[in-house]
N, C-alpha and C positions, 0 to 999 in steps of 0.2 A: 504494500500500500504506500501511497505517497506520504511523505513526511510533512503533514500539514496539521496544524493545531485544530482540533475539533471546535466548532463555533458553539458557544453557549446557546441553548435553545434550538440547535440544529441549523441547517443551511436554508431552509424554506422560510420566506418572509411571512409576516403575520397574516396577510390575506392573499399571498401570491405564491408563485413558483420560485425556484432558485434563480439567482441572477444570471443573465446571459453570459457574463464573464466566467462564473463558476461552472456553468453548463459546458462551455467550451473546454475548460480545464479538465472536467470529468470525462468528456468525450475523448479527448486526446489520451488521457490515462487509460480509459477503457479500450480504446483501439489497440494500444500497446499490449494490454492484458490479454485481449482476445488473440492477437497475433502470437504472443508468447505461448499461450495455452495450445493453440493449434500446432505450433512448431514443435513443442516439447511434450505433446500428449503421450507419446510412446514411452516416456519415462515414468508415467504415473502408474500406480496400481489400478487395475481396471474397475474393481468393485469393492465396496467395503464389506467387512464381515460383521457389521453391527447387528444387534438384535432389534426387533421392532420396538419403536419408542425411543431409540437412542438419540436420534436427531432432535426430536422434540425436547428431550431432557437437556440438551445443550443450549437451548434457546429460551428466552423469557416467555413464561406461560401467560403472563398478564398482558392484555391488550395495551398497546402504547398510548399513554396519556399525553406525553410531551414529545416534541420532535427530537430526533437524533440526527447527527451530522451524517452526510453521505460517506465520509471516511470511516466512521464507526460502523455504518451499515455494510459497506463493502468489505470491511475487515472480517465481519461475521460471515459474509458470503464465502470468503476465502478460507476461513477457519473451520466452518461447520458444513456449509452447503456443498461446496465443490468436492470435499472428501467423502460426502455422503451420497454421491450419485454413482451410477454405473456409467462409465465413459464409453458410450456407444461409438464414438468416433475414433477410439483407440484402434490402431492397426491390427492388434491381436484380439480384438473383440470379434468373434466369429460365430455369433449366436443369432438365432432367428433369421431374418432377412436383413440385408444391408440397408439401414436407414442412414445413408452416408451424409456427411457434411462437406460442403465445398466452400471455398472462399467467396465466390460470387454469390452463393446462396446466403451466407452470413451478411454480406453487404446489403443484399436486397431486403432481408428481414429488418435491418436497421432502418431502411427507408420506409418500409411498411409501418413500423412502429411509430415513426415520426409523423407520417401522414394520418394514420389511425382513422381511416374512413370506413363507413358502413356501406358495403356494396349490395344493399338489399334491392335497390331500384336503379334504373339508369339515371334518373334525375338526382339521386343522392350521391352518385359518383359515376359520371359518364365514362371516365377513363378506366375505372375498375371493371365496369360492365363490359366495355368493348375490348379491353385487354383479355378478359376471361374468354370472350367469344373467339378472339384471335388465337390464343394459345391452345384452346380446345380444338380448333380446326387444324393447327399445326400437328397436334398429336393424332388427330383423326387421319391425317394424310400419312403420317409415319406408320400407323397401325394398318393402313390399307383398307379402311372402312369406306363403304360407298357414301355418296353425298347425302343420302337420305338419313344418315345418322347424325345426330346433334348431341351435344353434351352439356353437363352442368358439373360444377366443382363442389364437392363436400369435403369433410375432414378425413374420413376413413372409408375403407371398403365395406365395413359392417353397415354404415349408414347408406352407402350406395346400394348395396344389395337389398336392404330393407325397402328403399324407394322403388327399386325394380320389381320386387315381389308385390308391393302394394299396387303398382300399376297392373301387374298381371291379375291380381285379385279383382280389381275394378273391371277389367275386361271380361273376366269370367262371371262376375256377379255385378252387373251394372247397377248404378245408384247406391252402391255401398257407401260411397262418400256421403250421401244425404241420409240414408236409412239405416246404415250399419248392417251387421250380420244377423243379429238376434231376431227371432220371431218372423223370419221370412221364408221358412221352409226350404232353405238352401241345402245342397249336398255338402258333405264333409269333404273339404279339398285336401289333396295330397301334393306334396313337393318331394321331388326325388333328387338325390345327390349321392356321390360315392362315400364310402366309409373313410376316405382320406380327405374329404372336403372340410372347409373351415367351419367352426362352430357358429359363425355369424349367420349361417343359413337358419339354424334353430332360433337364434335371437330375432332374426327378421320375422320368422313365422309367429313367434310369441308376440311381437309388437303389432302385427297387422291382424291378429285375431284368428289365425289359422291353427295355431297350437303346436307346441314342440313335438307332441306324439305323432303329428301328421307329416313330419319330415321323415321320409323313408330313406334309410342309408343302404345304398346298393353295394353289393360285393364288388371286388376288384379282380383284375387279371394279374398275371405274373409281373407285369410292369407297374403295378399299383395304379392302374387306370380303371375307370368305371367300366364294368362288364356289361355291354349292351344287351346281351342275351338275358342276363339276370334282370336288367331293367325292364325288358319286355315282359318277363314272367311276373314281375311285381305289379306292373300296370294291369295286366290281364287279371291277376288275382284281386286287385283293388276294384276293378270294374265289376267283377262278380259279386263284390260286397257292397256295391252302390256308392263307393267313393268316387270323387271327381278328380281325375288327374289335372293339376293346375299348371305345374312348371317343373322343368329340370334345371338344376344349377350344375353346369359343367365347369371343370376347373382347368386352368392353364397355369401350372406351377403350384401343385398342392403343398400344403404347409410342411409336411414331414419330408417328402422326397422330391418335390418340384416336378412331379409327373404331369403329363398332359393327357386329359381325357380324349377319347376318339370322337371329336366333335362332329365330323361329317356324318357318322353313323347315328349320333344322337339327334342331329337335325332331322333325319328321316323319321325317327320315332316321334319327335315333337310334331312334325307336320302331319303324320298319320292320325295323331290323337288331338290335334289342334291345341297343343300345349305351348306355353311360353318357354322360350329358351334363354336363360340368363347365363352368361359366361363370366366366371370369376377369374379374371386375369390380373388380379391385384399385384402379384409378383411377376408372373411369367410373360405377360403380354408385352413387356418391354423388349423381349427378344426380337420382336418384329422389326426393330430398327436395323437389324443386321440383314443385308440382302441374302446371305447364305442360310438364314434361319426363317425365311418366309414360310416354310412348311408349317410353322406353328400357327399361322393364320387361317389354315384350312377350315372352312365352314363358318367363319366369323360373319361373313356377309349375310348369312341366313338367320342369324340370331336376332332376338328381339331387343336384347340389351347386353352390354359388356362393361365391366369395370376394370380400371387399371389404376394402380397407385404409383404415380411418378416419384413419391418419396421412398420407394424401394429401389427399383433398378435404374431409374432415370435421374437420380442425383438432385432432386428437388427437396429442400428441407421439410421435415414434418411440419404440418400435416397437409396433404394434398391428394385427394382421390377424385378421379374423373369417371363419371357414369355417362355412357352413351346409350341412347335409345333410337331405334328406328321409329320415326314419327314421334318426336319428343313432345308433340302436342298432347299426347295421351297423359303424360306426366303433368303437364300444366293444367289440363282439364280436371285432374284429380285434386290438385292442391291450391289452385289460384283462389285467393280471396282479396277483396279490396274494401276494407273498412274505411269509414269516412276520414279518419285521421291520416290515412295513407293515400287518399284520393289525389291523383296527379292531374289537376285541372289544366296545367300547362303542358302536359305530355303531347308529343307530336304524333304518336300512334304507331311508329315503326320501331320503337325502342323495345329492348328485352329487359324484363324485370326478373332477375334470378330468384327473388323471394317467392315467385309463383311456382317454382319447380321443386318444392320440398317443404318440410315442416318448419325449417329454420327461417326466421325473419332477419335478424342481424347476421351479417356475413363479413368475414375478414377479407381483406384485399389479397387473397392467396395467389392470384394470377401473376402478380408482379414478380415474385421470386421465380416462378417457372419461366417467365419471359426473360429475366436476366440470365438465369443459368443456361437456358437453351440457346440464347444468343451467344453467350460467352463460350460455349463448347461446340455448338453446332451438332447436327446429327452425326457427322463423321467422328467428332470428338467423343460423343456419348458412346457410339458404337465401338470405338477403339478400347474404351475402358471396360465395356461389357465383355469384349473378346478377351481382355486381360483376365477377368474373373473366371471366364469359362476355361481358359488355359490353366489357371491355378487349380481349378476343380479337377481337371483331368490329370494334372501332375500329382495332386494328392491321391487320386484314385490309383495311379501307378505305384506310388509308395506303399499304399495299403496292400496291393496285390503282391508286392515284392517282399513283404514281411509275413512269414507263415503264421505268425501269432494272430493276425487280423484278417478280416474278410469284408468285402463290400456287401452291404445289406440291400441295396437298391441300385438300379441303373442310374448313371450320372447324366442327367439331361441338361441341367443348367448349373448355376454356381452353388449347388448344394450337394454335399457328399455325406451319405449315411453308411456307417461301418461299425464293426464291433470286434472287440477282443474275443478270441474263440479258443485259446489254448487251455481247455479243460473239458472233461467229459460230462460235467454236471451243468445242465442248462440253467438251473436256478442260481448256481454259484457264478456262472458266466454273467448272468444278468446283474448280479450284485457287483461284480468286478467292474463291469462297464459303467454302472451308475456311480460307483465310488471314484472311478477315474475322472469323470466329469466333475463330481463334487470337490475332489481334491484340487483339481486344476483351477476351478473357479475360486476356491478359497485362497489359492496362492496369490491371486491378483495379477498373475502374469499372462493369463489368457482367459477367455470366456467362451464356453461351449454350451450346447443343449443336448438333451437326450430325448428319445421318443420311443414308441413301441411300434414294431413292424412284425406282423404275423405273431403277435404275442410276446415277442422277445425285445429286450432292452437294447437299443443301439445308440451310438454316439452320432451327433449330427453337427456338421460344420457348414455355415452359410457364408459365402463370400460376396462382398458387394461394397466394401469400404474403399474409397478412392485412395486412401493412404496405405493400404495393405500391399506389400511387395512379396516377391517369392521368398525372400529371407525371413519375413515375418511368418509365412506359412511353414517354412522349415523349422523355425523356432517352436511353433506350436506342435508340429508333428513330433519333434524330438521330445518335447515335454510330455506328450501322450505316451510315447514309448517308455520313457523313463518312469513315469508314474505307474504304468502297468507293471513294470518290473518291481517297483517298490511295494505295491499293493500285494502282489503275488509272492513276495519274498524272493524274487529272481532278478535282483539288481545286476547280476552278472551277465544277463542276457545282452548280447551285442546289439548295438544300435545300428540302424540301417545307414547306408551311405548318403541318404537324403539329408541327414543332419549337416 
């Protein structure tokens, strides 16, 4: 922190903000702090080992009555807050999906915070509305979606999927917007998705009144993709029980393995039964930016809706989720309301009011950070970094194959590798060892992994997507996995592979 004597009563004036001079001083200091944090993040431990409640215990429990100086506040940020977070931008954080940080993204977030506009209508912020329309069309082009698809920005894919399913429900049960579901003698609707799909499908079903139990989890094939023959059997069985098939949620980049469901075949099923097809491409749809990976877009043009999270593979800071619908007017007809206090008497008639496309009224200026990042990198720059992560994933897969103590647990399709330690005959013991490897590594603060279950067995999972991660960082983590496996099994004498 700067060596500046805290001001009695804090830095904020009696009835105003801090002075322009102090604001500039703090901005300069904060810019240096952010740059230092970004440059030296690899030297930090990744996550704390604190127990729940430890952070609160280090902070004042009483609500502040008197003002504190910014120096005092930022000193507490550095002393308590920063050590208390998991540093997702650390180059050896290889958990979940890469929610990466870029320098242009940080700069854009600072501008967004300064502007602090509400992008609910065109009139309340013309630039925010039109920039959202622009970046959504850029992304639509990159994804290869036809012109009849239009989009809207939400925070996360969970919210995007909920809105898509609500639109599907309105199409299958017209006037639900006005009348609701109860007392209308409607059939019980069914939603189908693979047993590898994200839990947001159930949450969406809960939110729109379909119900968690009416989400049918479809078995998978050997590649962890939705089994279309099993889907057909489920639908036939449900029809015989007077259920109404409503929608299929197909996944491009499942959470555990990044597998891709056979969408062209699923399209046929949906067309036969007049079902809505929603594609959850929150993670994997970004692969479409690579010309050599256009295979991933097969069937997309026939879908009713698709979601992608640019805050995963496309380097936009959290949070930014884009939902595209064929004929987005269906979404607007479901959610548009115009109370008198929002009536736009001076509207020109051709504007887009994004508040009409969902439950949210107040909306952040999320489009600015996407516009800045994508202009700063260009499609070619984004694609080059995605290729780098794909190369690292294949390299790790090779290292796993070369070490007889480990085995791959799923095909490597994107920047996700699932593997397990196998050097024992007892499956339960192997599960325990794999789980302990992850727990010990995460507790060390030197790397961060996740674990998942595949075919009932515990496996380790590495997700690559951080723009700061190099091959050496991956070598460091793989060596740590090998070393930890030896320590846990009492075989520290095991030779480490040449990959280290």
